[in-house]
Phi, psi and omega in degrees: 000313176076165176281146187237060189289314187264356179280129181249134179216158184294156183272333186261312187250032181297336182287324196296310182310319185285326182292320183280342188232028180304140192278344179276358184229112185300339176244022176067197178281119173295149182265102153164218192271197196278322194248038178287135181247359176230151186247120178244170175284138183308129173080000185245152173257108182276105188279356175293334179290341179288333183296341179288318181276314182207106183302330183263010179246131175238115182277114182255021175252105186300331183298321186293319181294332171293316181293327178274003180065029179255359179210166176291152183285351182299332177288133178078006190230016181291345179269355180297141174230131346293151184306131180227078186272055179198165169259322170224128182252141177259130180226138177248129174226143184241123172254191185290341187232348190214160170246139178224145174234141180229143170246117188257135169286159179299343178283345182104356178276139170283115184257332181220135176219165174207144180212151176280357169290339182291121182304318177303338168266321179300328187280349174268358185250149178292320178218139181273011180225357181279188180294327175299322178300322180293319183303305191291324179295327177300317176299313182295320188284336170295315176299318180292331174295318185295314184295334186274356185078024182253109176241023179210122173224157180252134173230110182235127175282149182259357181275114186314309180294337179290309185275358178257001179231103178300329188287333176290323180289317177297318180299312182292334173291318183293328174291328174301322182290349171096075182288141174268312178234134173253106179263148181217161168212156181225148174240147185241168173277358175180158176263294185237131175284171177284118185270152175293161186298133182079003184248010185283156179297135183217168176302338181276357187279134170278159183308324181293316179295318177301314183300314182300320185284324179288331178304317182291326176287322177298319177292340183268331186246174178229175182264122181257346179205134174233129182251142180228143170220125191248121179261121176237137184272085183279331173220168178304125180063026174220138180234142175249129179255138176237117190250133181220145173249135178236110170285128186239142172218137188302148179298123178243091175207140177059233182274001180272122175206102190266160178239128175209171193242153172247137183253125181310312187295322176294319175302311177304316182298303181296328175294319175304322182264015169082031177284140181265099184289328181296321177300309177308308183278334183265328194237009180295140179289131181288162177201159178201161176262181183300317184290320171300316182298314176305312187297320182290323177299322176290325178293321176293318182292319176287340183078006181257083179235160185231155169280119186273317193280137176299317179300320178292320182296319173308311183292330178289318182299315177296317180299316183299316180300313183288324178282328178294328177284335183283305181328300188301329183271340187282148173264162178295124184107342175289157187215155172227156180238134176263132189251169175055044173253121184226164179056226183279357174290340172299326175275314180306308183294325176289325175300315190285322176300312175307312188284327178279328189237104189291336183258029172231163178225151185234149175201142173306144188220087185072202183275124181053034179224148181229131177264127175250126184237141179273126185226165174281160179302325177287328181289330183286318178303320174297315181300314184296331179270006182269143171296355176273353179296119181278354175261027171298145188293331179292328175289320176297316179299315180297323175294317180295327179302322177052238181293339177305331177296320177290325176302314185290328172301315180293320174299312175305323176302327186049039177271160179295135184249129186244144172204172180239118186053055199269006184297314180296326172306315181292326178288321174289328173297317174300310180295322192265323193244342182250280184215152165305146186300127177292160178289324185281127179289321178294322176299319175301316180292325174295315181299315179293326180289330175291319178287318180227094183294343178227110181241140181226121178252113182293341170288321176299319185288313188292324179298327181285328185238002188289322174295327182298322178267003171061046178272153175296168183287133179235129183264348176211180185294316186299316178296323176302312181302314189284327174297316179290333174272001178265175177290353173294339182268115180300334182257011185298326180299327186255006183291154176301143177294122175245121181238153179272134173304150183302315182278003177226059188255018187298321189261012183296317177239016189219127174272137179226065186303139179068012161273132197304312184294326183294308183299329178293323177294316175306311183305314183294313180301314174304316180298310181299321174294322180294313180298321182288329179293314179293330174297319180056239185291344183279357187294135176279148176306314183286357190097131178292155173277168186293325179299325178293316180300318176295327177291328181290336185260014194301312183300342182252001183290137177062020177252110186254131187290139183244122180265129171058068177207176180290342176233152185270354176208163180244126178264108181278356179245010186188200178274142182292130185264129183301144180259161175270113180238166174304146178307156177277141177252155170235134179249122178259126190255136175230136175066034176216084180286138173079021182283142179234180190295324185288319176301320177299315189295319182296323178295319187277339184305324177298330179268316181189173188254124180229147165273131192238135177221132189290138176251306172227187184304320182242016181231141181223141179272141176240135178220132180227160180257011179239121173304328187291328180290324180292318178297320179291318183288328178288326180284325189268347183240020184288324182237030181290139183294327185253333183226101184251126190243134178214174181290146182272127174240126191293321183291344187256321184251353179293121176300327179290318181292318181295324179297318181302311181296320176297316182303311186296324175298314182291330178289314184294319182298314184287325175295316181295320182298322181288322183293323183288325184263337184242003177077187185284339178298327184294329181300311180294317180292338175298312174305321176290326173298324175306314178292326179291322182293321180291318180294328177291329179274350184075030177252160176276112182298346171273349183240016180299140184255337183268077185297314185304302184295325182295319184283332175284332179290332187304305182300326187290323176296318179303314181295322178296320180287332172295000000 
């Protein structure tokens, strides 16, 4: 088995890939009991098999086929209580310290089990509870099933969003295959909220000031789509990409009900590129952060939860009316089926019926159906304490966490995470899936570095090397990708081959800009090409390993691009380094009373873009992130009659320095005057008067803060004493 330190596998469905792909059996473990000699399509009765036994006989009783292990047990067993539509069921459980797998017979007995508590398994594992442990338990239980004569087991998730979202199953399998690079991208309902006048993010902001402004926007908007692209190095100099789009929508269950805003420009932008808002609103996968999860957990334990949606309330009212009318005439053991129950209604309706009617029991019954059965109090007590209850609080919580489960898997993987201009993405990841954004900028940096130890921002890398290789200007990620794939890239012929997986080939021949998964694919591809470019002559003939690529990118790791702030990038693994920016300018206004920052900005806007901040009544500071703009404005406004712009010099233009120089001038003038009229004795007497002045005002002469008044009063006292 060996240690599995670096292999990543899903925490919930890790067993399934190994059950289906056991190496000694070409078709994997068949699903039903042990001795089947014919293989049929799941859920179908293949009458051709009867011809082998008796050509003139057709067995139309599905029950016999089930007993002969020739068909799934689901047929003819719908009235069994509790429902057991399987011969052998595979169940995976994770505790705080261990991973355990069980194979249960339809009688309820456990016939095969495996656990990381067992020393024979535990001694081969780095950790008995991690994702690698799930993978190895899958291998062990598969082998034990075959040894027990069981070659068919049923594994069915009970979480609604899992079996309706294929991409989640495929994603977890992709992580099992061992992703080397995980690229991601996100789309939001808005980017920046409307800031009050003078409070917009600007080049004058420190990183901490910028963070506080961005935090306000992140709390106001939500994530509507998240894209992931997982790159695995399957062969030398070849990477296979698997891309996934996840439509997300905040959890609305029990006490959970989120508020968020839409920004018209963002909706217009995404609609232009074909974003499906209906899918976002109707089929979005739920998610929550740790604070929301704790709140929901407390509500479930206390039993004080509410049905939030008006649509759900109408549905619940109708269901209660139907069941209430049915119960009086029903006998013990009778059942009825409720139809069209989807999403969290599956939990809400069952919890309400169980709470309102003491002599019924509920259970999911196929797709979007719930069975209601009349039972005795003793029978209900047994069912409530059974491990088969699908409304256990831990299952409800797991379902409500939704995409947060996969976020946690991504965090546990500790793989390099790649993005393009990814700072806003990181802010939303922290706020929506981890914890609400803290007020402290430094705490935010520490949290992100703890979640994702290796971050690579392709925007930061391209900004640093683009001019060095004399590439043409590129304004977006797709243009960068196309340039690096062209002959303009000197290392393009030897770059690694990047192919799409056969089951994720949507983007093989189609460009989909601003679709989250496609942008994530571009991020990962650009990263590999940039790393290959940086290796240059060090590139090996057989293709560099990914560790060599990471070594070439060492100076860019955890450096994330920052737009419109006092520094150009944030260092998540250390102190932010001051950036080289164009020099600060000062605009002096003449003959224009009442001018403000917005008016100065509008005047310069036609020529170039500057951030403006008032210095004095008639002076304004100007800051740009482009040297070209500085040269242009200095040339055009050097001799302007009303608005003269020049380079800012601290010792010349600072109000504090000017005030200090004026005070020093006054002191020097009075000292000279006292010396001329009073001789050298007055100089000594002046010092004595300084102490007298402070003592008269009740001040400590060594701690006086009113420097200007203090020094002006001294000569006056000197002259009076003379």
